[in-house]
VEXLUMTI-606242 format. One record per residue (C-alpha): residue number from 0; x, y, z. Coordinates in steps of 0.1 Angstrom, whole numbers, m for minus. Example, Ala and Ser with C-alpha at 12.3 -4.5 7.8 and 13.67 -1.06 7.14 Angstrom:
# VEXLUMTI-606242
0_123_m45_78
1_137_m11_71
***
This chain:
# VEXLUMTI-606242
0_0_0_0
1_28_25_6
2_39_21_m30
3_3_28_m42
4_4_61_m22
5_40_69_m33
6_38_60_m70
7_38_97_m81
8_68_104_m58
9_87_75_m74
10_78_87_m109
11_91_121_m99
12_125_106_m92
13_126_89_m126
14_111_55_m118
15_95_41_m149
16_80_9_m135
17_68_m2_m101
18_62_m39_m98
19_50_m62_m70
20_60_m99_m72
21_47_m125_m47
22_45_m163_m45
23_9_m164_m56
24_m10_m171_m88
25_m20_m144_m113
26_m56_m143_m102
27_m47_m136_m65
28_m22_m109_m76
29_m48_m93_m99
30_m74_m93_m71
31_m49_m79_m46
32_m39_m52_m70
33_m76_m43_m77
34_m85_m43_m40
35_m56_m18_m33
36_m61_4_m63
37_m27_m3_m77
38_m33_9_m112
39_3_23_m113
40_19_m10_m102
41_25_m41_m123
42_14_m71_m103
43_36_m102_m110
44_29_m138_m100
45_57_m161_m89
46_34_m191_m86
47_60_m217_m78
48_84_m194_m61
49_111_m200_m87
50_120_m163_m90
51_123_m159_m52
52_145_m190_m50
53_167_m178_m78
54_172_m145_m60
55_180_m164_m27
56_150_m147_m11
57_128_m176_1
58_115_m182_36
59_99_m211_52
60_63_m202_59
61_52_m238_66
62_47_m230_103
63_18_m208_92
64_5_m232_66
65_20_m212_37
66_49_m234_25
67_78_m217_8
68_73_m180_4
69_93_m149_m6
70_109_m126_19
71_97_m90_18
72_122_m69_m1
73_125_m39_m24
74_149_m37_m54
75_159_m8_m76
76_168_m20_m111
77_185_2_m136
78_190_m11_m172
79_187_m47_m160
80_211_m43_m130
81_201_m44_m94
82_215_m12_m79
83_198_m14_m46
84_184_m44_m27
85_169_m41_8
86_155_m72_25
87_133_m71_56
88_143_m99_79
89_116_m91_104
90_90_m64_104
91_86_m39_76
92_114_m13_76
93_137_m13_46
94_113_m23_19
95_88_6_23
96_83_32_m4
97_99_59_17
98_130_38_23
99_132_31_m15
100_128_68_m22
101_156_76_3
102_179_51_m14
103_172_65_m49
104_178_101_m37
105_210_91_m19
106_224_72_m50
***
């Protein structure tokens, strides 16, 4: 939700695309995006968690009945290269829209 609210601020800093990827199917991602009014955000499904695994960003959610999931993170990608990667290990701190904006401004 912070990215929905901050989409125009990110665009003002030159961000072309905001994407949200999660270990879910396309229908869940579409419904989540619609429920949160994320017209400015591309919702991407990582149904099998293959992208999260390739990035080394999986977590075991089986204790909550969720199986393998993706950690919460934010990445800034410029011309196909990750220039900033912030992974929340607990709580939501470094992957918020304001934290990403700070990283972009400081770069």
